[in-house]
C-alpha atoms as one frame of an Amber mdcrd trajectory, in Angstrom:
protein
   0.112   3.483  20.487  -0.558   7.114  19.520  -0.582   7.911  15.802  -0.991
  10.969  13.630  -2.448  10.914  10.129  -1.820  14.015   8.030  -3.397  14.472
   4.627  -2.175  17.365   2.546  -1.519  18.599  -0.950   1.937  19.901  -1.711
   3.075  22.108  -4.563   5.743  19.593  -5.641   6.542  16.321  -3.886  10.329
  16.396  -4.558  10.682  19.842  -2.953   8.430  18.857  -0.024  10.453  15.662
   0.537  13.694  17.621   0.917  12.172  19.684   3.741  10.589  16.563   5.285
  13.922  14.717   5.310  15.773  17.686   6.811  13.257  17.729   9.680  13.836
  14.049  10.585  15.965  14.770  13.642  13.489  17.410  14.855  10.638  14.922
  14.501  12.608  12.270  16.382  13.443  14.663  19.253   9.780  15.673  19.416
   8.683  12.056  19.836   8.028  10.607  16.398   8.876   6.897  16.493   8.165
   5.786  12.928   6.447   7.027   9.802   5.013   6.004   6.464   4.531   8.247
   3.459   1.811   7.445   0.970   0.390   9.271  -2.000  -2.875   9.147  -3.823
  -2.707   6.804  -6.794  -3.918   9.557  -9.111  -1.955  12.522  -7.707   1.736
  12.419  -6.741   1.342  15.702  -4.828  -1.477  14.467  -2.542   0.511  13.114
   0.389  -0.461  11.094   3.457   1.982  11.094   6.376   1.143   8.389   8.921
   3.332   8.276  12.020   3.624   6.678  15.456   4.410   8.966  18.389   5.525
   8.725  21.999   2.343  10.628  22.962  -0.414  12.616  21.304   0.552  15.602
  23.438   4.069  15.549  21.962   2.673  15.222  18.455   0.255  18.138  18.904
   2.967  20.309  20.435   5.232  19.582  17.475   2.737  19.884  14.621   1.032
  22.986  16.036   4.261  24.843  16.811   5.025  28.102  14.980   8.258  26.524
  13.722   6.325  23.751  11.964   3.838  26.192  10.482   6.814  27.992   8.892
   8.360  24.721   7.678   5.081  23.643   6.073   4.831  26.962   4.275   8.430
  26.679   3.040   7.722  23.117   1.854   4.708  24.201  -0.192   2.079  22.461
   1.934  -1.510  23.472   1.212  -4.205  23.104   3.913  -3.033  20.089   5.946
  -5.645  18.002   7.724  -4.485  16.389  10.994  -6.035  13.392  12.719  -4.680
  12.468  16.151  -5.421   8.784  16.710  -5.117   6.219  19.473  -4.596   2.628
  18.308  -7.145   0.195  19.685  -6.244  -2.952  17.792  -3.680  -4.355  15.369
  -3.662  -7.613  13.437  -1.997  -9.525  10.652  -4.016 -11.686   8.286
């Protein structure tokens, strides 16, 4: 299963979340299957977006598109760091 892990600081989580929620249908059409949002325990504006995708190619196309660059800017995202990952194992303990 392809995954994307994005780590980024945002100016204000509530404002970022509004933009994130409005982009849900775009993300779904692009191939996002599921997501988790996490934050650093010491900083509510340090966000981790972990998501499963139909393919890494679809994820890259979406996240690197000019449209998404504009959305990130509007949402107050500062210097996102993207990791494109391929799952090799999963377990439950």
